[in-house]
C-alpha positions, 0 to 999 in steps of 0.5 A, a space after each residue: 553518924 547517929 548515937 543510936 545502936 546500929 541496925 542488923 540489916 533488912 528484916 522483912 519487906 511487906 507489900 499489898 496484893 489483891 489476891 492472896 491465892 495468886 500471890 501464893 502461887 507466884 511465890 511457890 510455883 514460880 519463885 520456888 519460895 515457901 509460905 512460912 507463916 499465915 496470919 492476919 494483919 495485927 493492925 487490921 484484924 481479918 486481913 490476911 498476912 502471909 510470909 514467904 521465904 526462900 528457906 523453909 525456916 523463914 529467918 529474919 532477913 529472908 522474908 517478904 510478906 503480903 497483906 491482902 486488900 482485894 479492892 486496892 489499887 496503887 499508883 507508884 509515887 512518893 511513899 511507895 516502893 519502886 522495886 526490890 531486888 533479890 540476889 543471885 550468885 552470878 550471871 549464869 544463875 541470872 540467865 537460868 532465872 530469866 529462862 525459868 521466868 519466861 517458861 512460866 509466862 512471866 514478862 522479864 527484861 533482858 539482862 541489864 548492866 548496872 555497872 555494879 551488878 547485872 540484873 533482870 526485872 519482872 513483875 508479880 501478879 499485881 505489877 510490883 516490880 522485882 529485880 534479880 541482881 548478881 553479887 558482882 562486880 560490887 559497889 567498889 566500881 565507879 561509873 564515869 558519870 554517876 546517875 547519868 542514864 535512867 533506863 526503863 527496864 522494860 523499854 527497848 530490847 524487851 524480850 518476853 
């Protein structure tokens, strides 16, 4: 427990892309999100900083932002994000999203049972891994041996 006041939750996530036009097209045309702000990186003036949200208002807690660094190339590891997940209502919505992504030639995994939810995985144009996860059954359900299976979401049974 901390003496600091509680946080209000996730405010936004910021990522790096190599081509802002490709990233805009991915968020707008494939995910159906809105570009809610176009600005620059305040710590690196001249570097584009775009904000995307599933709502036109882009309220805190809904935004994913990107800095554009055309010559960057990262390697997953310590200090980097493995993936981040967006929520969907249920398995029917997850199935519709999977079909939608495939129709846009996005490589997407089969539906995975993650004990606490079901999900699919896909990547953005720069290879950042995204997950779509259902709301249930929720984290009150326990697995027999927590953490016993580590699965590559794109490995066996992959469909594209």
